[in-house]
C-alpha positions as CSV (number, residue, x, y, z in Angstrom):
1,X,102.4,66.8,154.5
2,X,102.6,70.7,155.5
3,X,105.7,73.1,155.3
4,X,105.8,72.8,159.0
5,X,105.8,69.1,159.6
6,X,108.7,69.1,156.9
7,X,110.4,71.8,159.1
8,X,110.1,70.1,162.1
9,X,111.1,66.8,161.1
10,X,114.2,68.5,159.4
11,X,115.3,69.9,162.8
12,X,115.0,66.4,164.6
13,X,117.3,65.4,161.6
14,X,119.4,67.9,161.6
15,X,120.0,67.5,165.4
16,X,121.8,63.9,164.8
17,X,123.7,64.9,162.0
18,X,127.6,64.3,162.4
19,X,128.8,68.2,162.4
20,X,129.8,70.6,165.2
21,X,127.2,71.8,167.7
22,X,127.6,75.3,166.7
23,X,126.8,74.2,162.9
24,X,123.5,72.7,164.2
25,X,120.0,74.0,164.3
26,X,120.1,76.5,167.2
27,X,118.2,74.8,170.4
28,X,114.6,75.4,171.5
29,X,113.9,78.0,173.9
30,X,116.5,80.7,172.7
31,X,117.0,83.0,170.5
32,X,120.1,84.8,168.3
33,X,120.9,88.6,168.8
34,X,123.7,90.3,168.2
35,X,126.0,91.2,171.4
36,X,127.4,94.5,172.1
37,X,128.7,94.5,175.4
38,X,130.6,91.5,177.7
39,X,130.7,91.7,181.3
40,X,133.1,89.4,183.1
41,X,132.4,88.0,186.5
42,X,133.6,85.7,188.9
43,X,131.3,83.0,190.5
44,X,130.2,85.3,193.5
45,X,129.2,88.0,191.1
46,X,131.6,90.6,191.4
47,X,132.6,92.9,188.6
48,X,135.8,91.8,187.1
49,X,136.0,93.8,183.7
50,X,134.1,94.8,180.5
51,X,134.6,94.8,176.7
52,X,132.7,96.1,173.8
53,X,131.9,93.4,171.2
54,X,131.9,94.0,167.6
55,X,129.7,91.7,165.0
56,X,129.3,89.4,167.7
57,X,126.3,87.3,167.4
58,X,125.1,85.0,170.3
59,X,122.6,82.3,171.1
60,X,120.7,83.2,174.5
61,X,118.0,81.8,176.3
62,X,114.3,83.2,175.8
63,X,110.7,82.4,176.5
64,X,108.1,82.3,174.2
65,X,107.2,86.0,174.6
66,X,110.3,87.4,174.5
67,X,111.8,85.4,171.7
68,X,109.1,87.0,169.5
69,X,109.3,90.6,171.3
70,X,108.7,93.6,169.3
71,X,107.6,95.9,171.7
72,X,106.5,95.9,175.2
73,X,107.9,94.6,178.0
74,X,109.7,91.0,177.4
75,X,112.6,89.8,179.3
76,X,115.4,87.4,178.4
77,X,116.7,85.0,181.2
78,X,119.8,85.7,180.8
79,X,121.5,88.3,178.4
80,X,119.7,91.5,177.7
81,X,119.7,95.0,176.9
82,X,120.8,97.4,179.7
83,X,117.5,98.7,179.9
84,X,116.5,95.0,181.4
85,X,119.9,94.0,183.4
86,X,120.7,97.6,184.6
87,X,118.6,98.6,188.1
88,X,120.7,102.0,187.9
89,X,119.4,102.4,184.2
90,X,117.0,104.8,185.3
91,X,119.3,107.0,187.8
92,X,121.6,107.5,184.9
93,X,118.7,109.1,182.6
94,X,117.6,106.1,180.5
95,X,114.9,107.7,178.3
96,X,112.9,104.3,178.1
97,X,111.0,102.2,180.4
98,X,113.0,100.5,183.1
99,X,112.4,96.6,182.9
100,X,114.7,95.5,185.5
101,X,112.3,94.0,187.9
102,X,111.0,91.9,185.5
103,X,114.3,90.5,184.3
104,X,115.5,90.0,188.2
105,X,112.5,88.5,189.2
106,X,112.0,85.8,186.3
107,X,116.4,85.3,186.8
108,X,115.7,84.7,190.4
109,X,112.5,82.3,189.9
110,X,115.1,80.2,187.3
111,X,118.1,80.3,190.3
112,X,115.3,79.0,192.7
113,X,114.2,75.6,190.4
114,X,115.2,72.4,190.0
115,X,116.9,73.5,186.9
116,X,119.3,76.5,188.0
117,X,122.5,76.7,186.8
118,X,125.9,78.4,189.0
119,X,126.1,80.9,185.8
120,X,123.0,81.9,186.6
121,X,123.3,82.5,190.1
122,X,126.5,84.6,189.8
123,X,124.6,86.6,187.5
124,X,121.7,87.1,189.7
125,X,123.9,87.9,192.3
126,X,125.9,90.9,190.4
127,X,122.6,92.7,188.8
128,X,121.2,92.5,192.2
129,X,123.5,95.4,193.5
130,X,121.9,97.6,191.0
131,X,125.7,99.3,189.8
132,X,125.8,97.7,186.1
133,X,125.9,101.1,184.6
134,X,128.2,102.6,187.3
135,X,130.5,99.5,187.0
136,X,130.4,100.2,182.9
137,X,131.0,103.8,183.1
138,X,134.0,103.5,185.5
139,X,135.2,101.1,182.8
140,X,134.9,103.5,180.3
141,X,132.5,101.4,178.3
142,X,129.2,103.3,178.6
143,X,129.6,107.3,178.9
144,X,128.0,110.4,180.3
145,X,127.5,113.5,179.5
146,X,128.2,116.6,181.9
147,X,125.2,116.3,183.8
148,X,126.1,112.3,184.8
149,X,123.1,111.1,182.0
150,X,123.6,108.7,179.1
151,X,125.3,110.4,175.9
152,X,122.8,110.2,173.3
153,X,125.6,111.7,170.6
154,X,129.3,111.7,170.9
155,X,129.8,115.5,171.4
156,X,133.5,115.9,169.8
157,X,133.1,115.4,165.9
158,X,137.1,115.9,165.6
159,X,137.3,113.4,168.0
160,X,137.1,109.1,167.1
161,X,134.2,108.1,169.2
162,X,134.4,105.1,171.3
163,X,133.8,101.6,169.9
164,X,130.0,101.6,171.4
165,X,128.9,104.3,169.7
166,X,130.3,102.4,166.4
167,X,128.4,99.4,167.1
168,X,125.3,100.4,168.5
169,X,122.7,101.3,165.5
170,X,121.6,105.0,165.0
171,X,118.1,106.7,164.7
172,X,118.5,110.2,163.1
173,X,122.2,110.9,164.2
174,X,121.1,109.6,167.7
175,X,121.4,106.7,169.8
176,X,120.4,105.0,173.1
177,X,122.9,103.1,174.8
178,X,120.3,101.0,177.0
179,X,119.9,99.3,173.6
180,X,123.3,97.5,174.4
181,X,123.1,94.0,174.6
182,X,125.0,92.4,177.2
183,X,126.2,88.6,177.3
184,X,127.7,87.5,180.3
185,X,131.1,85.7,181.0
186,X,131.4,83.8,184.8
187,X,135.1,82.9,185.5
188,X,134.9,80.4,188.0
189,X,136.8,76.6,188.9
190,X,133.6,75.2,189.1
191,X,132.5,76.5,185.7
192,X,133.8,74.5,183.0
193,X,132.7,77.0,180.0
194,X,132.7,80.6,181.3
195,X,131.3,82.0,178.0
196,X,127.3,81.6,179.1
197,X,126.5,81.5,175.7
198,X,128.5,78.8,174.4
199,X,127.7,76.7,178.0
200,X,125.9,73.9,176.5
201,X,124.7,72.5,180.2
202,X,123.6,75.9,180.8
203,X,121.5,75.9,178.1
204,X,119.9,72.2,178.8
205,X,119.2,73.5,182.1
206,X,117.1,76.5,180.8
207,X,115.4,74.3,178.2
208,X,113.9,72.1,181.4
209,X,113.0,74.9,183.2
210,X,111.1,76.7,180.3
211,X,109.4,73.2,179.6
212,X,108.8,73.1,183.0
213,X,106.9,76.1,183.2
214,X,105.0,76.0,179.9
215,X,101.7,77.5,179.2
216,X,98.5,75.5,178.6
217,X,98.2,72.0,177.2
218,X,96.6,71.2,174.1
219,X,96.2,69.6,170.7
220,X,98.9,70.2,168.8
221,X,97.8,70.5,165.1
222,X,101.3,69.6,163.8
223,X,102.4,66.4,166.0
224,X,99.0,65.5,166.7
225,X,100.4,65.1,170.3
226,X,99.4,66.9,173.8
227,X,101.5,69.4,174.7
228,X,101.8,73.3,175.8
229,X,100.4,75.6,173.2
230,X,102.2,78.5,171.4
231,X,100.5,82.2,172.0
232,X,103.8,83.6,170.3
233,X,105.6,82.4,167.3
234,X,109.7,82.9,166.6
235,X,111.0,85.9,164.8
236,X,114.1,86.6,163.3
237,X,114.3,84.2,160.4
238,X,116.8,85.7,158.0
239,X,118.9,87.8,160.1
240,X,119.4,88.5,164.0
241,X,117.1,92.2,163.5
242,X,114.2,90.3,161.4
243,X,111.0,91.1,162.9
244,X,108.9,89.5,160.0
245,X,107.3,86.6,161.3
246,X,105.4,83.6,159.9
247,X,102.5,83.0,162.2
248,X,101.1,85.8,163.9
249,X,97.5,86.8,164.9
250,X,97.6,89.8,167.4
251,X,94.8,91.4,165.8
252,X,91.5,90.9,168.3
253,X,89.9,94.5,167.4
254,X,90.2,94.3,163.5
255,X,89.4,91.4,160.8
256,X,91.7,88.4,161.6
257,X,89.0,86.2,163.3
258,X,86.0,88.0,162.1
259,X,83.6,85.8,161.0
260,X,85.5,82.5,161.6
261,X,86.9,82.3,165.1
262,X,85.5,83.7,168.8
263,X,89.0,84.1,170.2
264,X,89.6,87.1,172.9
265,X,92.2,87.9,175.6
266,X,90.7,85.7,178.4
267,X,89.7,82.7,175.8
268,X,93.5,82.6,174.5
269,X,94.8,82.4,178.0
270,X,92.4,79.9,179.0
271,X,92.3,77.6,175.9
272,X,95.2,78.7,173.3
273,X,94.5,80.2,169.8
274,X,91.5,78.8,167.8
275,X,92.9,79.6,164.5
276,X,96.7,77.9,165.4
277,X,96.8,75.1,167.8
278,X,100.1,74.4,167.8
279,X,102.9,73.3,170.2
280,X,105.9,75.3,171.8
281,X,107.9,72.9,170.8
282,X,107.0,72.3,167.8
283,X,106.8,75.7,166.5
284,X,110.2,76.7,168.2
285,X,111.9,73.3,166.3
286,X,109.8,74.2,162.8
287,X,111.4,77.9,162.7
288,X,115.1,77.1,164.4
289,X,115.1,74.8,161.2
290,X,113.9,77.4,158.6
291,X,116.3,79.8,160.2
292,X,119.4,77.2,160.2
293,X,119.0,76.3,156.4
294,X,118.5,80.3,155.5
295,X,121.8,80.4,157.3
296,X,123.4,77.6,155.2
297,X,124.8,79.0,151.4
298,X,124.5,75.8,149.6
299,X,120.7,75.5,150.5
300,X,119.6,78.9,150.8
301,X,119.4,81.9,148.2
302,X,119.0,85.1,149.7
303,X,117.6,88.4,147.6
304,X,117.1,91.2,150.1
305,X,113.9,90.1,152.0
306,X,113.2,87.1,149.7
307,X,114.9,83.8,150.8
308,X,114.7,80.6,148.8
309,X,115.9,77.2,150.4
310,X,116.1,73.9,149.0
311,X,116.9,70.7,151.4
312,X,116.4,67.1,152.0
313,X,114.4,66.6,155.4
314,X,117.2,63.5,156.2
315,X,120.0,66.4,155.8
316,X,121.7,64.9,153.3
317,X,123.2,66.8,150.7
318,X,121.2,68.0,147.6
319,X,122.2,70.1,144.4
320,X,121.6,73.9,144.8
321,X,118.7,74.8,142.6
322,X,119.7,78.6,141.7
323,X,123.8,78.5,140.9
324,X,125.3,78.2,137.3
325,X,126.2,75.3,136.5
326,X,130.0,75.9,136.6
327,X,129.3,76.3,141.0
328,X,128.9,72.0,140.2
329,X,132.7,71.8,139.1
330,X,132.2,69.7,136.5
331,X,136.1,70.2,135.8
332,X,135.9,73.1,133.6
333,X,134.2,70.7,130.9
334,X,134.7,72.3,127.5
335,X,136.4,75.2,128.5
336,X,137.1,77.6,125.7
337,X,139.9,79.9,126.2
338,X,140.5,83.4,124.5
339,X,143.8,83.8,122.7
340,X,145.4,81.0,125.0
341,X,149.3,81.2,124.8
342,X,151.8,78.6,125.6
343,X,155.3,79.7,127.3
344,X,157.0,79.4,124.3
345,X,154.3,82.3,122.7
346,X,152.6,79.5,120.1
347,X,148.8,79.0,120.3
348,X,148.0,75.9,122.2
349,X,145.7,73.5,120.6
350,X,141.8,74.4,121.5
351,X,138.9,72.5,121.3
352,X,137.1,72.1,118.1
353,X,134.0,73.7,117.8
354,X,132.8,72.2,114.5
355,X,131.2,69.5,116.5
356,X,128.1,69.4,118.9
357,X,129.6,68.9,122.2
358,X,126.1,68.8,123.6
359,X,125.8,65.2,124.3
360,X,129.0,65.0,125.7
361,X,128.4,68.1,128.5
362,X,124.9,66.2,129.0
363,X,127.0,62.9,130.1
364,X,129.3,65.1,132.2
365,X,126.3,66.4,134.4
366,X,124.5,62.9,134.5
367,X,127.4,61.4,136.0
368,X,128.1,64.4,138.6
369,X,124.4,64.0,139.2
370,X,124.8,60.5,139.8
371,X,126.5,61.0,143.3
372,X,123.4,62.9,144.4
373,X,121.3,60.0,143.3
374,X,123.3,57.3,145.0
375,X,123.3,59.6,148.2
376,X,119.3,59.8,148.5
377,X,117.0,57.0,148.9
378,X,113.7,56.8,147.4
379,X,112.0,57.6,150.3
380,X,113.9,61.0,150.8
381,X,111.4,63.8,150.9
382,X,112.8,67.3,149.3
383,X,111.2,70.4,150.0
384,X,111.4,74.0,148.7
385,X,110.1,76.9,150.5
386,X,110.4,80.9,148.9
387,X,110.1,83.6,151.9
388,X,109.0,86.9,151.4
389,X,108.4,89.8,154.0
390,X,105.2,92.7,152.4
391,X,105.9,94.5,155.9
392,X,108.4,94.9,158.3
393,X,106.5,92.6,160.5
394,X,104.4,89.9,158.1
395,X,106.1,86.8,156.3
396,X,104.4,85.1,153.9
397,X,105.3,81.8,152.1
398,X,105.4,82.4,148.3
399,X,106.1,79.4,147.5
400,X,106.4,75.6,148.4
401,X,106.7,72.5,147.3
402,X,107.4,68.8,148.5
403,X,109.1,66.2,145.9
404,X,111.1,62.8,145.7
405,X,114.9,62.9,145.4
406,X,114.7,61.4,141.6
407,X,112.1,64.0,140.1
408,X,114.1,67.1,141.9
409,X,117.2,65.8,140.6
410,X,115.9,65.8,137.1
411,X,114.5,68.5,137.2
412,X,117.8,70.5,138.3
413,X,119.4,68.0,135.5
414,X,117.0,69.2,132.4
415,X,117.2,72.8,134.0
416,X,121.1,72.9,133.3
417,X,120.8,70.8,130.2
418,X,117.9,73.0,128.4
419,X,119.9,76.3,129.5
420,X,123.5,75.1,128.7
421,X,125.7,77.2,126.3
422,X,129.0,78.9,126.2
423,X,129.0,81.4,128.9
424,X,131.3,84.1,129.5
425,X,133.5,83.1,132.9
426,X,137.1,84.8,134.2
427,X,139.5,82.6,135.8
428,X,142.1,83.5,137.7
429,X,145.4,81.6,136.8
430,X,148.3,81.7,139.8
431,X,151.7,82.3,138.9
432,X,154.9,81.4,140.8
433,X,155.7,85.1,141.2
434,X,153.5,88.1,141.0
435,X,149.8,88.5,140.9
436,X,147.7,85.9,139.1
437,X,146.9,86.4,135.9
438,X,143.2,86.8,134.8
439,X,141.9,84.3,131.6
440,X,138.7,84.3,129.7
441,X,136.8,81.2,129.3
442,X,133.5,79.9,127.6
443,X,132.6,77.1,129.5
444,X,129.1,75.3,128.7
445,X,127.1,76.1,131.3
446,X,123.5,77.6,132.3
447,X,123.8,81.2,133.4
448,X,123.0,81.9,137.1
449,X,119.8,83.3,137.4
450,X,121.5,86.6,139.1
451,X,123.3,86.9,136.0
452,X,120.3,86.3,133.9
453,X,118.8,88.9,136.2
454,X,121.5,91.6,135.8
455,X,121.3,90.8,131.7
456,X,117.4,91.1,131.4
457,X,117.1,94.1,133.5
458,X,120.2,95.8,133.6
459,X,120.6,98.9,136.4
460,X,117.2,99.3,136.7
461,X,117.4,96.3,139.6
462,X,119.7,98.7,141.4
463,X,116.5,100.4,142.4
464,X,113.8,98.3,142.3
465,X,113.6,95.5,144.9
466,X,110.2,94.3,143.8
467,X,111.3,93.5,140.1
468,X,114.4,91.3,141.5
469,X,111.7,89.2,143.5
470,X,109.1,88.9,141.1
471,X,111.9,87.7,138.8
472,X,113.0,84.9,140.7
473,X,109.6,83.8,141.6
474,X,109.0,84.0,138.1
475,X,111.8,81.4,137.5
476,X,112.1,79.3,140.4
477,X,108.6,77.0,138.8
478,X,110.8,77.1,135.7
479,X,113.6,75.3,137.1
480,X,112.2,73.1,139.4
481,X,109.0,72.2,137.5
482,X,110.2,72.3,134.1
483,X,107.6,75.3,133.1
484,X,108.6,77.5,130.1
485,X,110.6,80.0,130.3
486,X,108.5,83.8,130.4
487,X,109.1,85.1,126.7
488,X,109.0,88.7,127.5
489,X,112.7,87.9,129.6
490,X,114.0,85.8,126.4
491,X,113.2,89.1,124.1
492,X,114.7,91.6,127.1
493,X,118.2,89.4,127.0
494,X,118.0,89.6,123.0
495,X,117.2,93.6,122.5
496,X,120.6,93.7,125.6
497,X,122.4,91.4,123.7
498,X,121.8,93.1,120.3
499,X,122.8,96.3,121.3
500,X,126.6,96.3,122.2
501,X,127.2,100.3,122.0
502,X,125.4,100.9,125.4
503,X,127.5,98.1,127.3
504,X,131.2,97.3,128.4
505,X,132.9,94.7,126.2
506,X,132.7,92.3,128.7
507,X,129.2,92.9,129.6
508,X,128.0,92.8,126.1
509,X,130.1,89.5,126.1
510,X,128.3,88.4,128.9
511,X,124.8,89.1,128.2
512,X,125.4,87.4,124.6
513,X,126.2,83.8,126.1
514,X,122.9,84.5,128.6
515,X,120.5,85.5,125.6
516,X,121.6,82.3,123.5
517,X,121.1,80.6,126.7
518,X,117.3,81.9,127.3
519,X,116.4,81.6,123.6
520,X,117.7,78.1,123.0
521,X,116.1,77.3,126.7
522,X,112.6,78.8,125.3
523,X,112.6,76.5,122.5
524,X,112.9,73.6,124.0
525,X,110.2,74.3,126.4
526,X,108.1,76.0,124.0
527,X,104.3,75.9,125.1
528,X,103.3,74.7,121.8
529,X,104.9,71.3,121.4
530,X,104.7,71.5,117.6
531,X,106.8,74.7,117.9
532,X,110.0,73.1,120.2
533,X,112.8,72.9,118.6
534,X,116.2,72.3,119.8
535,X,119.7,74.3,118.7
536,X,123.3,72.7,119.0
537,X,125.5,74.1,121.4
538,X,128.3,74.5,118.6
539,X,128.6,75.5,115.0
540,X,126.4,74.2,113.0
541,X,127.6,74.5,109.1
542,X,124.0,72.8,107.6
543,X,121.8,75.1,109.2
544,X,120.1,76.7,106.7
545,X,117.7,79.5,108.8
546,X,118.0,82.7,107.3
547,X,118.4,84.2,111.1
548,X,121.1,81.8,111.5
549,X,123.0,82.7,108.6
550,X,122.8,86.3,109.0
551,X,124.4,85.7,112.6
552,X,127.3,83.9,111.2
553,X,127.7,86.7,108.4
554,X,127.8,89.5,111.2
555,X,130.3,87.5,112.8
556,X,132.7,87.0,109.9
557,X,132.4,90.5,109.1
558,X,132.8,91.3,113.0
559,X,136.3,89.0,112.4
560,X,137.8,90.6,109.3
561,X,137.8,94.3,110.4
562,X,139.1,93.4,113.9
563,X,142.0,91.8,112.5
564,X,142.7,94.7,110.3
565,X,142.3,97.3,113.1
566,X,144.2,95.8,115.1
567,X,147.2,95.2,112.5
568,X,147.2,98.8,112.2
569,X,147.1,99.2,116.1
570,X,143.5,101.0,116.0
571,X,141.0,100.5,118.8
572,X,137.8,101.4,117.8
573,X,134.4,99.3,117.6
574,X,133.9,97.5,114.5
575,X,131.2,98.5,112.1
576,X,129.6,95.2,112.5
577,X,129.3,95.9,116.2
578,X,128.4,99.4,116.1
579,X,125.5,98.7,113.8
580,X,124.3,95.4,115.4
581,X,121.1,96.6,116.9
582,X,120.2,98.0,113.4
583,X,121.6,94.9,111.7
584,X,118.8,92.7,114.0
585,X,116.4,94.9,113.0
586,X,117.0,95.3,108.9
587,X,119.3,92.8,108.0
588,X,119.7,92.6,104.4
589,X,119.8,96.8,104.4
590,X,122.5,96.8,107.3
591,X,124.4,94.0,105.8
592,X,125.2,96.2,102.5
593,X,126.5,99.0,104.6
594,X,128.4,96.5,106.7
595,X,129.9,94.7,103.5
596,X,130.9,98.3,102.2
597,X,132.6,99.5,105.0
598,X,135.0,96.4,104.8
599,X,136.2,97.1,101.2
600,X,139.3,99.1,102.3
601,X,139.9,96.7,105.0
602,X,140.0,94.0,102.6
603,X,142.5,95.7,100.2
604,X,144.8,96.0,103.0
605,X,144.9,92.8,103.9
606,X,145.2,91.6,100.6
607,X,149.1,92.5,101.3
608,X,149.4,92.1,104.3
609,X,147.2,89.2,105.5
610,X,146.3,87.0,102.4
611,X,146.1,84.0,104.1
612,X,143.6,85.2,106.6
613,X,141.8,87.0,103.9
614,X,141.5,84.0,101.8
615,X,140.3,81.8,104.4
616,X,137.5,84.1,105.4
617,X,136.7,85.1,102.1
618,X,135.9,80.8,101.8
619,X,133.9,81.5,105.0
620,X,131.4,84.1,103.3
621,X,131.2,82.6,100.3
622,X,130.1,79.1,101.8
623,X,127.5,81.2,104.2
624,X,126.0,83.2,101.0
625,X,125.5,80.0,99.2
626,X,123.4,78.4,101.8
627,X,121.1,81.4,102.0
628,X,117.6,81.1,99.6
629,X,117.8,84.1,97.6
630,X,114.1,85.4,98.7
631,X,114.8,85.2,102.5
632,X,118.0,86.5,101.9
633,X,116.6,90.2,100.5
634,X,113.6,89.8,102.8
635,X,113.3,93.1,105.1
636,X,111.6,91.2,108.0
637,X,113.6,91.4,111.3
638,X,115.9,88.9,112.8
639,X,114.7,86.8,115.8
640,X,116.7,85.7,118.6
641,X,118.5,82.6,116.3
642,X,121.0,85.1,114.5
643,X,122.4,85.6,118.1
644,X,123.2,81.6,118.3
645,X,124.4,81.6,114.6
646,X,126.9,84.4,115.8
647,X,128.3,83.5,118.9
648,X,128.9,80.2,117.3
649,X,130.9,81.7,114.5
650,X,132.4,84.1,116.9
651,X,133.9,81.2,119.1
652,X,134.8,79.1,116.0
653,X,136.9,82.1,115.0
654,X,138.6,83.2,118.0
655,X,139.8,79.6,117.8
656,X,140.4,78.8,114.5
657,X,143.9,78.4,113.2
658,X,145.4,80.0,110.4
659,X,148.4,79.8,108.2
660,X,152.0,79.6,110.1
661,X,152.4,83.4,109.4
662,X,149.2,84.4,109.9
663,X,149.2,82.7,113.3
664,X,152.2,84.1,114.4
665,X,150.8,87.7,113.7
666,X,147.6,87.2,115.3
667,X,149.2,85.6,118.4
668,X,151.0,89.0,118.7
669,X,148.0,91.0,117.9
670,X,145.4,89.4,120.5
671,X,148.0,89.7,123.0
672,X,149.3,93.1,122.7
673,X,145.7,94.6,121.8
């Protein structure tokens, strides 16, 4: 099935959903646009009042040509710009071409047909008077200069400009009031819905009229039926100002058709396009479905001009492929608190990270996904589409895939299982009085793709849109097809996590979780089967890998110095933190430097914190005993596995209870820091 067939069927299913009418796909023969002025008239077409609208998006009747207009004359059927609806636009100095006559004639043809509507007739009566600008000037909506011409800029910089000058787009500090789009309200006892853009009966009458006056008939390549063929295809897929089209064929003099088709302006008008025989209704329904999907946050991911959508054709809910596991609301499973205190000031019991929680996490995730599996039948189709525009007028499909529900959910589940690792998340705890308090937690979760992007590329993404788009294009197949994670992304994340000195503390902790997730996920999906390996998500005290053990040593050294510094009320980075990047390159040499720097803190804690010192020394000895001597003194740089050992050991140390005296002291220090 083609992407257009999928979207066409999605439209049909979406219109049958039991949801509010304004939440369904947009009706055919309509388009979406931002309105700037609302004119209120009575049922006979007499002006009553007008207001300026802010951030108001409306659905308005449109022809096939006007729905995709970017330049030239193509009037909408009811709501349109002052350039179209105002017969006196030129009289008041309108700089653009006046298209009033085509607008009036089109509206008159509709009102003379069998599908006329009283609201449309009232609007026709009003605009025929040719005094729209005059009325708006009198009502202080539109403004003139001293020569009686439409103002292009507000003359008094010290005075607050009128609202219309704030809502209209500017170009080089100038604006054209003729670009203001007018929507209509018709107040009459015989009209149930005064606001024309909300009137369902008016919409249906226009759809019937537009269908009856459609163009030439031919074979629709998508539906396989004989129906009026589209000569132009809709735009405005991502937002109301979007000019890019997925299907466009207006280049008859260049290389669009050369050697393939013999289209000309006359042949197109008589027989339609040879290259794209698609029915008007088919293309409008397909594009309206895509526009609808993009507007739904749970089904779409937006990155500037790039949009990625995943949906079930039946309209049933499916899991979003590009979110963190925490977005699935797994009841904060295995949440690890940093220095949690009860109301009595005593450290509460916490999760034991000496055991692997991976199996429990996978079971919880599988149970959550079971709900989606139950709601989707085996015959339901899942479609995933990514679109992007290379130029303002052209858009392309950069990724498209169709799959069955079970395969889709299996891939999503596998992604979140493979990428699971404790991630730094800040949650807000409501208080009975005052502002909510923040708490740092470490839930098991796959990081969101956006978080991965931030960690991998850092501040570079702020000025490089193409890099962001490329990242998502490379990551989507990893999520939806189970492909291996690109190793260059893993290397960049490891480098960032190994350099805490160049980041804020919270940024570094976030980078640490993401780097561990990417490293673990890479080796679970290694391109070479024989090199695949699985790392536990909790501290593995039986792991004798040199890299893993060195990571544990670094965490123990960091913890020892950190506690000593806090006891002395000194706020500065630890030696382990400062030398982490060097430690990753030259572990043995740097470890000797770090351990030598610990000597004064060890002597200090022999009297102030003997219980804590005894426990930390036991941990250090236990790790050292697991080393192979030759591996320990090897000058070889560490792989990303050292971050796994470091992070796991660090989480355990942040939660490990000490002796009774040490616990009270540490609780005070942690919360006083």
